N, C-alpha and C positions, 0 to 999 in steps of 0.2 A: 504493500500500500504506500502511495506517495505521501509525503508529509502534509501536502495541501491537496485535497482531492478535488481538483478543478473540473468544472463542467461548463464550458464557455459558450453560451448561446449567442452572445452578441458577435463573437468572432465568426459565427456561422452565417451571419448576414452578408449581403453582397459587399465586395471589396471597397466600393465607393463610400461605405459608411464610416470608414476609418483608414488610418495609415498604420501598417505594421511597424513597430519600432520598439526595440529593446531599451531598457533604461541605460543611462550612461554611468559607468562605475565611478565611485568616489574614492578619495585617497585613504581615509582612515575612519571607517564607520564605527560608531560607538552607540550602543543602545542607551537611550535616555529613559524611556519608559515603555513597558509592554502592558497592555490591557489584558491581563490574564483571564479575567472573567469573560470578556468578550471573545477571546480566543477559544475558550471552552464552549461558548454558545455556538461558535462557528464550526465546532467539531475539530478544532486544531489542537495540537499539542503545545502548550505554552513553553514547556521546557525545551522543545526543539526550536521554537521561534526565538527563545532567549539565547540559544547556543550559537556557535560560530556559523553554521550553515544557515540558520534562521535569520541572524542579523545580516548576513550577506544578501539574503533574499530581500529583506526589508530595506536595505540600502540600495538595491538595484545592482549590486556587484555580481549577483548570481541569479539567473532566471530559473526558478524552480521547475521541476518536471511537471508537465501538464499545463503550464502557463502559455498563453498566446498573447504576449504583450502588444498593446495597440493604443494609439491616440485617437479618440473619437472626433469625428467631424461635426461641427454645428455652426450656426450663424447666431444672430441675436441683435436685439435693440439695446444699445448701451446709452443710458440717459436719454432715451427717446430717439436716438439716431441709429438707423439700421446699418449693420455691417454684415455683408453676405457670407463672409468666411471668417470664423474665429477658430474654434476647435481647441483641443487639449494642448495648450502651449507649454505646459510644465507638469503635466500629469500623464501617467501611463497606467492603463487598466491591465493588471496582470491576468485577471480572469475572474471566474465566479465559482462560488461554492454553495452547496445546499446546507443550510444550518440545521441545528438539532430540532428546530420547530418546523422544518420542511420548507423554509423560505429561501429563495435564491438571493444571494448577496454578492455584490461586487467587492473586489479587493483591488484598490488603486494606490499607486505610489504618487504622491504629490511633491514636486520638487526634484523629480528624478532625471532631469536633463532635457535638452532641446528636442523638439519634434518638428515635423513639417509645418505645424501650425504656430510655431513660436514667434513669428513676426519679429525677428531680430533679437528676441529675448534670449536669456541664458538658460531658461528652463529650470532654474533652481529656485529654492525657497530659503529665506532667512530663518534663523532659529526663533526669533520673536513671534512672527505670524504662525509658525508651526505650533508653538506652545499655546498661543491664543486659541487657535482652532481646536486643538486637543482639549483644552480646559473648557471652553465654552460649549463645544458640541457635547461633551460628556455631562456638563451641567444641564443642558437642555434635555438630554435623555433622562437624567434623574428627575427633572421637573415634569416628565411625562409628555414631552412635546416631540412629535415625530421629527427625526433628525438623522443625518449621517452620523457615523460613529468614528472614534479614533481607536485604531488597533495598536499603533506603535508610533513612537517618535525616535528618530535616529539622527545623531549628529554626524555630519559628513567628514569633518576634519578639513574642510575647505572653506574659503571665504567667498562671499558673494558681494558684489558691488551694487549698492543702492545709492542713497544720498551720502552714505558713508560705507565703509567696509564692515561687513557683519559676518558672524559665524553662520555657516550653512546647515540646513537640516532637511530631513524628508519625513513627511507624515504618511502613514499608511491609513487610508480612509476606507471605511466600509459603508456601503449604501445599498438600498433596495435596487437601485440602478443609478447610472449617471446620465440618463436620458432627460433632456431638457425641452422646454418650449422651443428654444433655439435649434434643437436637433430637427424638429419638424420644419422650422423655417429654412434650414439649410436645403432641404429637398424642394420645398414649395417655391423658393425663389429661383430655382433652376428649372421649374416646370417638370420635375421628375415625379410624375404621379405614381409610377410603379414603385419607386423608392419610398415615397410617402405611404403607399399602401402596405408595403413590407414592414415599415417602421410601426405603423398603427397596429398591424396584426401582431407584431412582436410585443408591443406595449399591452395590448389587450390580453394576450396569453400570459404575460408576466405579472401584470398589475391589476387588471380588471377582467378576470376570467368570466365574471357574471355577465359581461357584455357579449360573450361569444354566442349565447343562445338568443340574443335580442333580435327583433325584427329589423332594427336599425343599429347595428353594432358600433358604427363610428359616432353616431350621436350619443349612444350610451357611453362610449369612451369619453367624449367631451363632457358629458354630464358628470361622470365619475371624477374627472380631473377638477372640474369646477367645484364640486362638493368638497373634495379633499383640501383644495387650496383655500376655500372660504373658511373651513374649520381651522386650518393651520394658522392663517393670519389672525384670526380671532384669538387663538391661544398665544400668539406672540404678544398681542396687545395686553392680554390679561396678566402677563408677567413683566411688562414694561420693556420688551425686547425691540430693538431697532436693528433691522438687518443691514441697512446702510447702502446696499447696492443691488436693488431688485431689478436688474436687467433681465431680459427674457432668457438669456443664457444662464442665469442663476436661479431659474425656477424649475424644480424637478417635477416631472409629470407623475412621479410616484407619490407626491404629497409630503415629501420630507423637506426640512430645512437643509439647505446646502450652501456652501461657500461662505465661510465666516471670515470675510475680509475686514472691512471697516465696521464691523458690528459692535454694539455696545448696549448697555441697559440704562434705563432712566434712573436718575437719582431724584432730584426735585421734578415733580410732574409738570410737563408742558407739552401739549400735543404737537407743537411746532419744532420739537427738538430734532436737531440734525447733528450727527457726530462726524460723519465722513468729511474729510478735508476736500474731497473733489465734488461733493454735492453742494455746489455753491448756490443753487436756486431752491434748495429744499424739496426737490422732487421726491426723495425717499424719506422724508421726515416721519416720525413716529405716527402721527395722525393721518398721513397720506397713504399708509401701507394698504389699507383695504381698497382704496381707489386704484392704486397701481396694480394690485393683484388682478382686479377685474380688467384693467387695460391689457395686462400681459395675457390673460385668458382670451381676450378678444383677438389678440394676435394669433394665438393657437387656433381659435375657431376659423380664422381666415385661411390658415394653411389647410384645414380639413375640408374646405368647401368642395373640392373635386370628389371627395369621398362621401359627402353627405347626401348628395342628390345629383341627378344627371343635368339639371338645369340650374343656372345660377340663382334665379329668383327663389326657387324652392330650397336650394342649399342655404341661402342666406336666412330664410325663414326657420330652417332647422337649427342653424347656429344661434340665431337670436333666441329661440325657445330654450335652448340649452343654457345660454348665458343668463337668461332670466332667473334661473335657479340660484344664481350666486347670492343675491341680496337676502332672500329668506334663509339660506344656509348660514350665511355670515351672521345675520341678526340673531338667529336662534342660538348659535354657538357663543356669540359675544355676550348677549344679554343673559343667556342662561349661565354663562361663566361669571358675569358680574354679580348676579343674584347669589350664586354659591359663595362668592367672596364676601358678600354681605350677610351670609347666614340665612338666606331665604331660599325656599324650595318653590319650584314652579315659577311662572311669571304672571303676575297679576297686573291689572290696569294700574298705571302709575309707577310701576317698578323701574322701567327704563328712565323715567324722568327723575326718580329718586337717586339712582346711580349717577345719572348725568349731572345732577346738581352737586353731588359730592365731588366729582371730577372737576367741575368748574371752580368750586371753592378751593380745591387742592391747587389748581393752577394759579389762582389769584393769590394764594398764600404760600407758594413755594414749598408745599408739603412734599415730603419724600414719598414716592410712590409705594415702594415695598414696605417701608416701616408703617405707613398709614394703614394699609390693609392688614398687616400682621398685628398691629396694635388693636384693630377692631375685634380681633379674636378674643383677646382678654377682656375688652370692654363689653362684649356680648355676654360674658359670664359674670363679670364683676364691674358694676358701674363705677366703682372707685378707681378702676384702672384708666378711666378717661382722662385723668389729670395729665399723664404722660402723653396721651394722644392729642390733647388740646394744644400741648406745647409744640407740636409739629407744625402748627399753623401760625403764620405771622400775626394774624388776628384770631385768637382762640375763640372769640364769639362767633366767627364764621362757621366753625365746627359745631358749636352749640345749637345754632339755628337749624342745622341739618339733622343733628343727632336726635332731636326730639321726634322728628318724623320717622327716622330709622327705628327708634325704639317702639314706636306705635306699630310699625309694620312688623317688627319682630314678634310683638305680642300676639299677632294674628296667626303665628306659625303653630301655636300650641305644641311647642317643643321645649324640653328641658334646656335651660341656658348652657349647662355644661356640655350637653350633646351638640348644641349648635356651635359652641366654641370649638369642640373637637373636629366637627365637620369643616369648619372654616380653616382650621390649621392644616387641613389636608389639601387646600387649594391656594392658600396664601403663604408663599415661602418666607422663611426667616432669612434665608441666605440666597443671594444671587451673585454672579460674577461682577462684583463692584468694580467699576472701571479703574479706580485708583489702585485697588489691590491687584488687578491684572497687570497694570504697569509696573508695580513693585516686583511682582513675580518675574516679569520679563527682564527687568533691569538686573535682578540678581543673577539670572541665568546667563544673560548676554555679557554683562560686565564682569562678573565674578565666577562664572561657571558653577554657580550655586543653585542647585535644583531643589533644595529643601523647601523654599517658599512655594514652589510649584506643587510639590507633593502634599504639603500641608493644606493648601487651598483646595486642591483636588479632593482631598479626603472630606473636607467640610462640605463641599458642593455635592458630594455623592449622597448627602442626607439633607436636602434643602428644606424639608418640612419639619425637621426636628429642631428643638430649641437649642441644643448644644451649648449650655452656659459657658463652658470653658473656651468656646470659640466666638464669644460675643463680639470681640473687636472686628471680626469679618463682616458683621451686620451693620457696622457703623458707616454712615454716608461720609463723603469727603467734606472738608470745610468748604463753605460757599455753595453747597448743593451740586457741585460738579459743573457749574456754569463755565462754558468755554472749553470743555474737554473735546479733543479732536482725535480721530482715529485715521489710520492711513492704510492703503490697500495692501502694501507689502510686495507688489510686483515690480 
């Protein structure tokens, strides 16, 4: 039996879907971290992966038996501007495995050297962005949000040149697939209907098998992607996550969060918050994410028109009907999630307005997003706990005016306060990847080769809904509420 039992379905698609390319070896690979639990879930031997042969495979110095390394082709809208050819410029898909739950999973090396899609780039990744993606993607998984996962991080022993010279690293990323809206755009812009059909059939078989028996399988595919993306973006908002670069080539059709470049989490709540240094017009601000997701899905629908119906008018009607499902899916997931965060079951008349009023007051009073909702858990159980909660608002009376209505609504639940508080703690995290802590972790690793802060923070984030009193400093917001914090893409 091979150490990694590959079964590579994407490599069996026509050759124009990708470019075959082996990873470029690195000088001195060193394992920074192996996600042993994820390795076991994938049916892999963690001890082999941590050994010399495994590290060589994770670094791209050795192509493991059964792998068919390739760089996938795709296009995409980047900040609204269409680019007809992008593709994996610094990532190579080694292959796929069937995990212990029977699910097909991609294993990809990110930062593994140049490919035909590198566009004059070096194909490498710096250590800081690799650690950020490892930590944040694993935090998202612990929060219960669909996401790609991090299997390993390896230092390359080589430097990469960005604004300065930085240590290089490779991330081994695991995903349900790496197929994007931009993958469909790649074939649509070339008028390659057969390629488009082959891709759609592959995605249906892999991610939406329920569409196979549908009278209209391609509309069912579109409806499935719409529903998953609507729910996903709602869950981002519920934990204060800002993706930062929601280009169509960064939207997975599997419904997972993918590509943690300039991502960050809210500190003080403001729906206009933008972290990415290159998002100068706020296109991908926190509060814009639902709208942009629908915009991206509309681009996906456009690619599918030749498959939806033989005549354009009919095809457009099919696409519009599928896209009409986005708003109700999003609203149900978002408002249902907000109600759960407030300790409320179901959604009654007035509930969305109640939640919306709290958010408005939080924004006006620079209240910390995560601490406010976590503090509500204690307040639901013990009214005296409201003292600390009020202090999160510049004007505490702004909270008081809202809280009286919240308590009246809670009283309608006919639920024990302790039970309500327990349920609220399961959806209101105590710990998120606080941006200043992420930066401290990266600085320690890059500047001092010290990975202890990375390991400690990762351990805390693996249990985001537990109080963890000894780790309380990780829950503290930065001074000034994080105003002015900026993230960078890392490419």
